[in-house]
C-alpha positions in Angstrom: 50.5 248.8 79.3 48.7 246.2 81.1 47.7 244.3 77.8 51.4 244.4 77.0 52.5 242.9 80.7 49.8 240.0 80.0 51.2 239.3 76.5 54.8 239.0 77.9 53.0 236.9 80.8 51.7 234.7 78.0 54.8 234.3 76.3 56.7 233.1 79.1 53.8 230.8 80.1 53.9 229.3 76.6 57.9 229.5 76.4 57.8 227.4 80.0 55.4 225.2 78.5 57.4 224.4 75.4 60.5 223.7 77.6 58.7 221.3 79.8 57.1 219.5 76.5 60.5 219.3 75.0 62.2 217.8 78.2 59.4 215.6 78.7 59.5 214.3 74.9 63.6 213.8 75.2 62.7 211.8 78.6 60.1 209.7 76.6 62.3 209.0 73.4 65.1 208.1 75.8 63.2 205.5 77.5 61.7 204.3 74.1 64.8 204.0 72.7 66.3 201.7 75.2 65.0 198.6 73.3 67.2 199.4 70.7 70.3 199.3 73.0 69.6 195.7 73.7 72.5 193.4 72.6 71.3 190.9 70.0 72.6 188.2 68.1 73.0 189.8 64.8 75.3 192.8 66.2 78.9 193.1 65.1 81.5 193.7 67.8 81.7 197.6 67.2 77.8 197.5 67.4 77.6 195.7 70.7 80.4 198.1 72.3 78.4 201.1 71.1 75.2 199.7 72.6 77.0 199.0 76.2 78.7 202.3 75.9 75.3 204.0 75.7 73.7 201.6 78.1 76.0 203.0 80.7 75.3 206.6 80.0 71.7 206.3 79.4 71.4 204.2 82.7 73.1 206.9 84.6 70.6 209.7 83.2 67.8 207.8 83.7 68.9 206.6 87.0 68.6 203.1 86.0 65.2 202.9 84.6 66.2 202.0 81.0 68.0 198.7 82.2 64.8 197.3 82.9 63.7 197.8 79.3 66.9 196.8 77.7 66.8 193.4 79.6 63.2 192.7 78.9 64.1 192.8 75.1 67.1 190.7 75.7 64.9 187.9 77.4 62.6 188.4 74.4 65.4 187.8 71.8 66.5 184.7 73.8 63.6 183.3 73.4 62.9 183.8 70.0 66.5 183.1 68.8 68.0 184.8 65.7 66.0 183.8 62.7 67.0 186.5 60.4 70.8 186.9 61.3 72.8 185.9 58.2 76.2 183.9 58.9 79.3 186.2 58.8 80.7 186.5 55.6 83.3 183.8 54.3 81.5 181.2 56.8 80.2 178.0 54.9 76.6 177.3 55.5 76.1 173.6 56.0 72.6 171.8 55.7 71.1 169.4 58.3 70.4 165.7 57.3 66.8 166.3 58.6 66.1 170.0 58.5 63.9 171.8 61.0 61.1 173.2 59.4 60.6 175.7 61.8 64.2 177.0 61.5 63.6 179.7 58.8 67.0 181.1 57.9 68.6 180.9 61.3 72.1 179.6 61.4 74.2 178.6 64.6 77.7 179.5 64.4 79.8 176.1 65.1 83.3 176.4 66.0 85.3 173.2 65.4 88.7 173.2 67.3 91.4 170.4 66.6 93.3 170.5 69.9 95.0 166.7 69.0 98.6 166.4 67.7 97.2 164.8 64.4 95.4 166.3 61.4 91.8 165.0 61.4 89.3 164.5 58.5 85.8 165.4 59.3 82.7 164.3 57.7 79.3 165.6 58.0 76.2 163.4 57.5 78.2 160.7 55.8 79.4 157.4 56.4 83.3 157.8 56.3 83.7 153.9 55.3 81.2 154.3 52.5 82.9 154.5 48.8 83.0 158.0 47.5 82.4 159.8 50.7 83.8 163.2 50.8 85.2 165.0 53.8 83.7 168.2 55.0 87.2 169.5 56.1 90.6 168.7 57.1 91.6 170.1 60.5 95.2 170.4 60.9 96.7 170.4 64.5 95.7 173.7 66.7 93.5 174.9 64.1 90.1 175.7 64.1 87.0 176.2 61.3 83.6 178.1 61.6 80.5 176.7 60.0 77.1 177.9 60.0 74.7 175.2 60.8 71.1 175.3 59.8 68.6 173.9 62.5 68.0 170.1 62.3 69.9 167.0 62.9 73.5 166.1 62.2 76.1 163.3 62.4 79.6 164.6 62.7 82.6 162.3 62.5 86.3 162.8 62.7 89.3 160.3 62.2 93.2 161.0 62.5 94.8 161.0 59.2 98.0 161.4 57.6 100.4 159.2 59.3 101.2 155.7 60.1 100.6 154.5 63.7 97.6 156.7 64.5 94.8 155.6 66.4 92.2 153.9 64.3 89.3 155.2 66.6 86.5 157.1 65.3 85.2 160.0 67.1 81.2 160.4 66.2 78.3 162.3 67.6 74.6 162.8 66.5 73.6 166.4 67.4 70.5 168.7 67.1 70.8 172.4 66.3 67.8 174.4 67.7 67.0 177.4 65.8 67.4 179.4 69.1 71.1 178.3 69.4 73.3 181.3 68.6 76.5 179.3 68.7 78.8 176.6 70.0 82.1 175.3 70.2 83.3 171.5 69.6 86.7 170.6 70.5 88.4 167.3 69.3 90.9 166.3 72.1 93.5 163.6 72.0 91.6 161.6 74.7 88.6 161.4 72.2 90.6 158.9 69.8 92.6 156.6 72.6 
C-alpha cells in the first residue's frame, strides 16, 4: 500500500513538473516570437493589421514585456532598411543615373502626384531639350503614379504640356535615394511652375 502511495505521489510530481515545464515553454515561445510581430517594410496591409492585433493580445498576456522586444526589432529594421523587399506588383522599377553599389535589391516606393491644373510631362535622368528624349510618363491633373526607385542619384524634370498659354517653366530636382528609404511622396503644385 505504501509503495502504491509513493508511486501515486511520484506520478503527481511528474505531472506537476510537466505542467510547469509546458507553461514555461509557452511563455518562452511567446517572448521569443515577439520579434516576428515587428512591422517591417515588406509587410502587406493584412500582415501589418494581424501583427498589431497579435501585439495587443500578446502585450496584455505578458504584461508589456513583449513590446520592448518588438520595438528593438523595429529599430533594427529601420537602420538596415529594406534590402530584400520586392516592389509591389505592377509598379515600374526605375534605375538611377549613378547607382549605389551597396543598395542591393532594395527599392523606395515613390509616389508622384500632379496637383496642378495641367498635364505634366515627366522626364527621368534625361535632358528634356535633347533630341529624342523620351518622357518617363505623362501625369494628368489630379492623378498620381507609383515608381520603385533603386538606390542612387536621379534627376527628375517636369513641364506643363497639352495646351497653349501654359507656363514655360521647368521644375527640376536632383535627388539621391538612400537604400534605407522605404518610400516618399513628391507632389507637383501649380506654384512650382509660376
